[in-house]
C-alpha positions as CSV (number, residue, x, y, z in Angstrom):
1,M,7.0,-68.8,54.0
2,S,10.5,-69.0,55.4
3,C,13.5,-67.3,53.8
4,Q,15.4,-70.5,53.8
5,D,13.2,-72.4,51.3
6,G,14.5,-70.5,48.3
7,T,11.1,-69.2,47.3
8,T,10.9,-65.9,49.1
9,D,13.3,-62.9,48.8
10,C,13.9,-61.9,52.5
11,R,14.8,-58.4,51.5
12,S,11.9,-57.6,49.2
13,G,9.3,-60.1,50.3
14,K,8.6,-61.1,46.7
15,R,7.8,-64.7,45.9
16,T,9.9,-66.5,43.4
17,A,9.0,-69.8,41.7
18,H,11.6,-72.0,40.1
19,S,10.8,-73.9,36.9
20,G,12.4,-77.1,35.8
21,N,14.7,-75.3,33.4
22,G,16.5,-73.4,36.2
23,I,14.7,-70.1,35.5
24,A,13.3,-68.2,38.4
25,H,10.0,-66.3,37.8
26,E,9.4,-63.3,40.0
27,D,6.2,-61.5,40.8
28,G,6.1,-58.0,39.4
29,D,5.5,-56.0,36.3
30,G,8.9,-56.3,34.8
31,A,9.6,-52.6,35.0
32,S,13.1,-51.5,34.3
33,G,15.6,-51.5,37.1
34,S,13.6,-52.8,40.1
35,R,13.0,-56.2,38.7
36,H,16.7,-56.7,37.9
37,G,18.0,-55.4,41.2
38,Y,19.1,-51.9,40.0
39,G,16.7,-49.9,42.2
40,P,13.5,-48.2,41.0
41,G,15.3,-44.8,40.8
42,F,17.6,-45.7,37.9
43,V,16.6,-44.4,34.5
44,L,18.5,-45.5,31.3
45,T,19.1,-42.2,29.5
46,R,20.2,-41.8,25.9
47,K,23.7,-40.8,27.0
48,V,24.1,-44.1,28.9
49,T,22.7,-46.0,26.0
50,V,25.3,-44.4,23.7
51,L,28.0,-45.4,26.2
52,F,26.7,-49.0,25.8
53,A,26.9,-48.7,22.0
54,V,30.4,-47.2,22.0
55,A,31.7,-49.8,24.5
56,S,30.1,-52.6,22.5
57,G,31.5,-51.4,19.2
58,A,35.0,-50.8,20.6
59,T,35.2,-54.3,22.2
60,V,33.8,-56.3,19.3
61,A,36.3,-54.6,16.9
62,N,39.1,-56.5,18.6
63,V,37.9,-59.7,17.0
64,Y,38.4,-58.2,13.5
65,F,41.5,-56.1,13.9
66,S,43.8,-58.9,12.8
67,Q,42.3,-59.6,9.4
68,P,44.2,-56.9,7.4
69,L,47.4,-57.5,9.6
70,L,47.9,-61.2,9.1
71,V,50.7,-61.0,6.6
72,T,52.6,-58.4,8.6
73,M,52.2,-60.3,11.8
74,G,53.4,-63.5,10.1
75,H,56.5,-61.9,8.7
76,D,57.3,-60.2,12.1
77,L,57.1,-63.5,14.0
78,S,58.3,-65.8,11.2
79,M,55.0,-67.7,11.1
80,S,54.1,-70.1,8.2
81,P,51.0,-69.2,6.2
82,G,49.0,-72.0,7.8
83,L,50.0,-70.8,11.3
84,V,49.1,-67.2,10.4
85,G,45.6,-68.3,9.3
86,S,45.1,-69.9,12.8
87,V,45.2,-66.4,14.3
88,V,41.6,-65.7,13.1
89,T,40.5,-69.3,13.9
90,L,41.7,-69.2,17.5
91,T,40.2,-65.7,18.0
92,Q,36.8,-67.1,16.9
93,I,37.1,-70.2,19.0
94,G,37.8,-68.1,22.0
95,Y,34.8,-65.9,21.2
96,G,32.6,-69.0,20.9
97,L,33.8,-70.4,24.2
98,G,33.2,-67.0,25.9
99,L,29.6,-66.9,24.6
100,F,28.8,-70.2,26.4
101,L,31.1,-69.9,29.4
102,L,31.1,-66.2,30.3
103,V,28.0,-64.4,29.0
104,P,25.5,-66.4,31.0
105,L,27.2,-65.2,34.2
106,G,25.2,-62.0,33.8
107,D,22.1,-63.8,35.0
108,T,23.6,-64.6,38.5
109,T,26.4,-62.0,38.9
110,D,26.4,-58.2,39.3
111,R,26.5,-57.2,35.6
112,R,28.5,-54.1,36.3
113,K,31.2,-56.0,38.1
114,L,31.2,-58.7,35.4
115,V,31.5,-56.2,32.5
116,V,34.3,-54.3,34.3
117,A,36.2,-57.5,35.0
118,Q,35.9,-58.7,31.4
119,L,37.0,-55.3,30.1
120,L,40.1,-55.4,32.3
121,L,40.9,-59.0,31.3
122,L,40.4,-58.0,27.7
123,A,42.9,-55.1,28.1
124,G,45.4,-57.5,29.6
125,A,45.0,-59.9,26.6
126,L,45.5,-57.1,24.1
127,I,48.7,-56.0,25.9
128,A,49.9,-59.6,25.6
129,V,49.2,-59.5,21.9
130,A,51.1,-56.3,21.5
131,A,54.0,-57.6,23.4
132,A,54.1,-61.1,21.8
133,E,57.6,-62.1,20.6
134,T,56.8,-65.7,19.6
135,A,54.0,-67.3,17.6
136,A,52.9,-69.4,20.6
137,V,52.4,-66.3,22.8
138,L,50.6,-64.5,20.0
139,L,48.2,-67.4,19.4
140,A,47.4,-67.8,23.1
141,A,46.8,-64.1,23.5
142,M,44.5,-63.9,20.5
143,A,42.5,-66.8,21.9
144,A,42.2,-64.9,25.2
145,T,41.2,-61.8,23.2
146,G,38.3,-63.6,21.6
147,L,37.3,-65.1,25.0
148,F,37.0,-61.8,26.8
149,A,35.7,-59.8,23.7
150,V,32.3,-61.4,24.5
151,V,31.9,-58.6,26.9
152,T,30.1,-57.1,23.9
153,Q,27.2,-59.5,24.4
154,S,27.3,-58.9,28.2
155,L,26.8,-55.2,27.4
156,V,23.8,-56.0,25.1
157,A,22.2,-58.1,27.9
158,F,23.0,-55.4,30.5
159,A,21.4,-52.6,28.4
160,A,18.3,-54.7,27.7
161,S,17.9,-55.4,31.4
162,L,18.0,-51.7,32.2
163,A,15.6,-50.7,29.5
164,R,11.8,-50.3,30.1
165,P,9.9,-53.0,28.2
166,G,8.4,-50.5,25.8
167,D,11.8,-49.1,24.9
168,R,13.8,-52.3,24.8
169,G,13.8,-52.6,21.0
170,R,15.1,-49.1,20.6
171,V,17.9,-49.7,23.2
172,V,19.0,-53.0,21.7
173,G,18.8,-51.4,18.2
174,L,21.1,-48.5,19.2
175,V,23.6,-50.8,20.9
176,T,23.6,-53.0,17.9
177,S,24.3,-50.0,15.7
178,G,27.4,-49.5,17.8
179,I,28.4,-53.1,17.2
180,V,27.9,-52.8,13.5
181,T,29.9,-49.6,13.3
182,G,32.7,-51.2,15.3
183,I,32.9,-54.2,13.0
184,L,32.9,-52.1,9.9
185,L,35.5,-49.7,11.2
186,A,37.8,-52.3,12.7
187,R,39.6,-53.2,9.5
188,T,40.0,-49.6,8.4
189,V,41.3,-48.4,11.8
190,S,43.8,-51.3,12.2
191,G,45.1,-50.8,8.7
192,L,45.5,-47.1,9.2
193,L,47.3,-47.5,12.6
194,A,49.5,-50.2,11.2
195,D,50.6,-47.9,8.3
196,L,51.3,-45.0,10.8
197,A,53.2,-47.2,13.3
198,D,53.1,-51.0,13.2
199,W,50.7,-53.8,13.9
200,R,51.5,-53.8,17.6
201,S,50.3,-50.2,18.0
202,V,46.7,-51.4,17.0
203,Y,46.5,-53.7,20.0
204,L,48.3,-51.3,22.4
205,A,45.9,-48.5,21.5
206,S,42.9,-50.8,21.9
207,A,44.2,-51.9,25.3
208,L,44.3,-48.3,26.5
209,L,40.8,-47.6,25.2
210,T,39.5,-50.7,26.8
211,A,41.0,-49.9,30.2
212,L,39.5,-46.4,29.9
213,L,36.1,-47.9,29.1
214,A,36.3,-50.1,32.2
215,L,36.8,-47.0,34.4
216,V,33.9,-45.2,32.7
217,V,31.6,-48.2,33.0
218,Y,32.4,-48.6,36.7
219,R,31.7,-44.9,37.3
220,V,28.5,-44.6,35.2
221,L,26.6,-47.8,35.2
222,P,24.5,-48.9,38.2
223,R,25.3,-51.5,40.8
224,H,22.8,-54.0,42.3
225,T,20.9,-52.9,45.3
226,T,19.0,-56.2,45.8
227,D,19.8,-59.8,45.5
228,R,19.1,-61.5,42.2
229,P,16.1,-63.9,42.1
230,S,18.2,-66.8,40.9
231,A,21.2,-68.3,42.7
232,L,22.1,-71.1,40.3
233,R,25.5,-72.8,40.6
234,Y,27.8,-72.4,37.6
235,G,27.1,-75.9,36.2
236,Q,23.4,-75.4,36.6
237,L,23.7,-72.1,34.8
238,L,25.4,-73.6,31.8
239,R,22.9,-76.5,31.7
240,S,20.0,-74.2,31.8
241,T,21.3,-72.3,28.8
242,V,21.0,-75.5,26.8
243,T,17.6,-76.3,28.4
244,L,16.2,-72.9,27.4
245,F,16.7,-73.5,23.7
246,A,15.7,-77.1,24.0
247,R,12.3,-76.3,25.6
248,E,11.4,-72.9,24.3
249,P,10.3,-72.9,20.6
250,L,10.6,-69.1,20.2
251,P,14.3,-68.7,21.1
252,R,15.0,-71.8,19.0
253,L,13.2,-70.4,16.0
254,R,14.9,-67.0,16.4
255,A,18.3,-68.7,16.7
256,L,17.7,-70.6,13.4
257,F,16.8,-67.2,11.8
258,G,20.1,-65.9,13.1
259,L,22.1,-68.8,11.9
260,L,20.7,-68.5,8.3
261,V,21.0,-64.7,8.0
262,F,24.6,-64.7,9.2
263,A,25.4,-67.6,7.0
264,A,24.2,-65.4,4.1
265,F,26.1,-62.4,5.5
266,S,29.3,-64.4,5.8
267,T,28.8,-65.9,2.3
268,L,29.2,-62.4,0.9
269,W,31.9,-60.8,3.1
270,S,34.1,-63.9,3.2
271,S,34.3,-64.2,-0.6
272,V,33.6,-60.8,-2.2
273,A,37.3,-59.8,-2.1
274,L,38.1,-62.7,-4.5
275,P,36.4,-61.3,-7.6
276,L,37.2,-57.7,-6.7
277,S,41.0,-58.4,-6.5
278,R,41.1,-59.9,-10.0
279,P,40.5,-58.3,-13.5
280,P,38.6,-56.3,-14.5
281,Y,38.7,-54.5,-11.2
282,S,42.0,-55.6,-9.6
283,L,41.2,-53.4,-6.5
284,S,43.7,-52.9,-3.7
285,H,43.1,-54.3,-0.2
286,T,42.4,-50.7,1.0
287,A,39.7,-50.2,-1.7
288,I,38.1,-53.6,-0.9
289,G,38.1,-52.8,2.8
290,A,36.4,-49.4,2.1
291,L,33.5,-51.3,0.6
292,G,32.5,-52.4,4.0
293,L,31.8,-48.7,4.9
294,I,28.8,-49.0,2.6
295,G,27.4,-51.3,5.2
296,V,26.9,-48.4,7.6
297,A,23.3,-48.6,6.3
298,G,23.0,-51.7,8.5
299,A,23.5,-49.5,11.6
300,L,20.5,-47.4,10.5
301,A,18.5,-50.6,10.0
302,A,19.3,-51.7,13.5
303,S,17.9,-48.6,15.0
304,V,14.8,-48.5,12.9
305,A,14.1,-52.2,13.5
306,G,14.3,-51.7,17.2
307,R,11.6,-49.0,17.1
308,L,9.4,-51.2,15.0
309,N,9.8,-54.0,17.6
310,D,8.7,-51.6,20.3
311,R,5.5,-50.9,18.3
312,G,4.7,-54.6,18.0
313,H,5.8,-55.2,14.4
314,S,8.4,-57.9,15.1
315,A,6.9,-60.6,12.9
316,R,6.3,-58.2,10.0
317,T,9.8,-56.7,10.3
318,T,11.3,-60.2,10.2
319,G,9.4,-61.3,7.1
320,T,10.1,-58.0,5.2
321,A,13.8,-58.2,6.1
322,L,14.2,-61.8,5.0
323,A,12.5,-61.0,1.7
324,L,14.9,-58.1,1.1
325,L,17.8,-60.4,2.1
326,T,16.8,-62.9,-0.6
327,A,16.3,-60.1,-3.2
328,S,19.7,-58.6,-2.5
329,W,21.4,-61.5,-4.2
330,L,20.1,-60.5,-7.6
331,P,22.2,-57.2,-7.8
332,L,25.0,-59.0,-6.0
333,S,25.1,-61.6,-8.8
334,L,25.9,-58.7,-11.2
335,T,29.1,-57.8,-9.4
336,P,31.5,-58.9,-12.2
337,G,29.9,-56.3,-14.5
338,S,28.9,-53.5,-12.2
339,L,30.3,-52.1,-8.9
340,W,27.0,-50.1,-8.6
341,A,25.1,-53.3,-8.5
342,L,27.4,-54.6,-5.9
343,A,26.9,-51.5,-3.8
344,A,23.1,-51.8,-4.1
345,G,23.3,-55.4,-3.0
346,V,25.5,-54.7,-0.1
347,V,23.1,-52.0,1.2
348,L,20.1,-54.3,0.9
349,L,21.9,-57.2,2.5
350,D,23.2,-55.3,5.5
351,L,19.9,-53.6,6.1
352,A,18.1,-56.9,6.1
353,V,20.6,-58.8,8.3
354,Q,20.8,-56.1,11.0
355,A,17.0,-55.8,11.1
356,V,16.6,-59.5,11.7
357,H,19.4,-59.5,14.2
358,V,17.9,-56.7,16.4
359,T,14.5,-58.3,16.2
360,N,15.8,-61.7,17.2
361,Q,17.6,-60.3,20.3
362,T,14.7,-58.1,21.4
363,V,12.2,-60.9,21.0
364,I,14.2,-63.7,22.7
365,Y,15.0,-61.4,25.7
366,Q,11.3,-61.0,26.4
367,V,10.8,-64.7,26.8
368,H,12.7,-64.8,30.1
369,P,14.1,-61.4,31.0
370,E,15.7,-62.9,34.1
371,A,17.7,-65.3,31.8
372,G,18.6,-62.6,29.3
373,S,22.3,-63.2,29.4
374,R,21.9,-66.9,28.7
375,L,19.4,-66.3,25.9
376,I,21.6,-63.7,24.2
377,G,24.8,-65.8,24.7
378,G,23.1,-68.9,23.4
379,Y,21.6,-67.0,20.4
380,M,25.1,-65.7,19.5
381,I,26.5,-69.2,19.4
382,F,24.1,-69.9,16.5
383,Y,25.2,-66.6,14.9
384,S,28.8,-67.7,15.1
385,A,28.0,-71.1,13.6
386,G,26.2,-69.5,10.7
387,S,29.1,-67.1,10.1
388,A,31.5,-70.1,10.1
389,L,29.3,-72.1,7.8
390,G,29.0,-69.2,5.3
391,A,32.7,-68.5,5.2
392,L,33.7,-72.1,4.7
393,A,31.1,-72.9,2.1
394,S,31.5,-69.7,0.1
395,T,35.3,-69.7,-0.3
396,S,35.3,-73.4,-1.3
397,L,32.4,-72.9,-3.7
398,Y,34.1,-69.9,-5.3
399,A,37.2,-71.9,-6.0
400,A,35.1,-74.7,-7.6
401,A,32.4,-72.8,-9.5
402,G,32.9,-69.0,-9.4
403,W,31.0,-66.0,-8.2
404,G,27.6,-67.1,-9.6
405,A,27.6,-70.2,-7.5
406,V,28.4,-68.2,-4.4
407,C,25.4,-66.0,-5.1
408,V,23.2,-69.1,-5.4
409,L,24.5,-70.3,-2.1
410,G,23.7,-66.9,-0.4
411,A,20.3,-66.8,-2.0
412,A,19.6,-70.4,-0.7
413,F,20.5,-69.4,2.9
414,S,18.3,-66.3,2.6
415,G,15.4,-68.1,0.9
416,L,15.5,-70.9,3.5
417,G,15.1,-68.3,6.2
418,L,12.2,-66.7,4.4
419,L,10.6,-70.1,3.9
420,L,11.1,-70.9,7.6
421,W,9.4,-67.6,8.6
422,A,6.4,-68.3,6.2
423,V,5.9,-71.9,7.5
424,T,6.2,-71.1,11.2
425,R,4.5,-67.7,11.4
426,T,1.1,-69.4,12.2
427,R,2.5,-72.4,14.2
428,V,5.0,-70.8,16.5
429,P,4.4,-67.4,18.1
430,Q,7.2,-65.2,16.6
431,T,6.9,-62.5,19.2
432,R,6.3,-62.5,22.9
433,A,4.5,-59.7,24.7
434,S,6.9,-58.0,27.1
435,G,6.6,-59.2,30.7
436,L,4.7,-62.4,29.8
437,R,5.9,-65.7,31.3
438,A,7.1,-68.6,29.1
439,S,4.1,-70.6,30.1
440,H,1.7,-68.0,28.7
441,P,2.7,-67.3,25.1
442,K,1.0,-64.6,23.2
443,P,-1.5,-66.2,20.6
């Protein structure tokens, strides 16, 4: 077989077959490193995994820094309330575009170079935010911040590609723990720095940290030593992302789980400040923000769920977590009369959401490891859609019918996820044995 026909790697001699969805299938056992072009000698140590977790948490925090700073930013730049609200909207729009346009590049580009480039561009966007003197510059810079903050998901796919199949759940779980921690601490850190200096110091400090992370990532993470098995053009790459979810039932099912659990998650966190800021509690913004620290339990769930996935318990973990998510709305419904009930509900909800999230990412990556970036990026689009749906529906429903109706909505999202799991568990394989091809699902 000649090296020009696109089916043989001239450097390794391995035969590669291309399916109709733009995915290349390579001979081999799927072992860490050698399959993905990092060389058989590279071993993903715990220290390097922690670096992935820290970098992922630090970068995703940039999406949430602005939430407690909106009023101050608006006053500083003479922005109307409606224009101030678009700061968060544009950041999320940028993030959504990045998930589709940038994260899939990890499947055809040296992941280390891609991550370093995204980190440096993110640092530049953060500097632009800190230096903004007009509303137009601020909004454009916030959109760019969201666009390049998707390096978080590039890091998840990178870590998964370096992990051995038997350790992949643990690695994804640990990295997700970093992401959860970054999200939870973002509002607290931004509020503290803004009180000590001003809102611009938040973004300047983050820009410096991001640039430092780019240097560390460049020095520590491996570079490719072989060519990638797929050389899709950019347009083909984006089309194949859509094709993957259109043709593969397992990623599609897991994406629906993600949409529903994050709709439930957003239903709580987008509206819980409303009853807490009013009598009988009348809590301050700082006190309400501190409530999110209870959700650190979710970081623990991410790690545990990853280990359970490695032991072959993905389907059982999903069902148990969805049941806990549905049950969490009972104590949450008692929030107007008890902060202890609220705390218990928050712990249950965050544990359940992160367990499902880690399981989803671990399972869908196993469908096509060579398309891991596309799968994770596409999955996160569903995640973002669920978050937006929950935020919009819950705030509108609270204004119309109060906290009880919000809890019914959250329970409905959660219960629908549990029902979907129960109905599909015998019809669609909800796990895929590591290293198996898409054409040979596990029974």
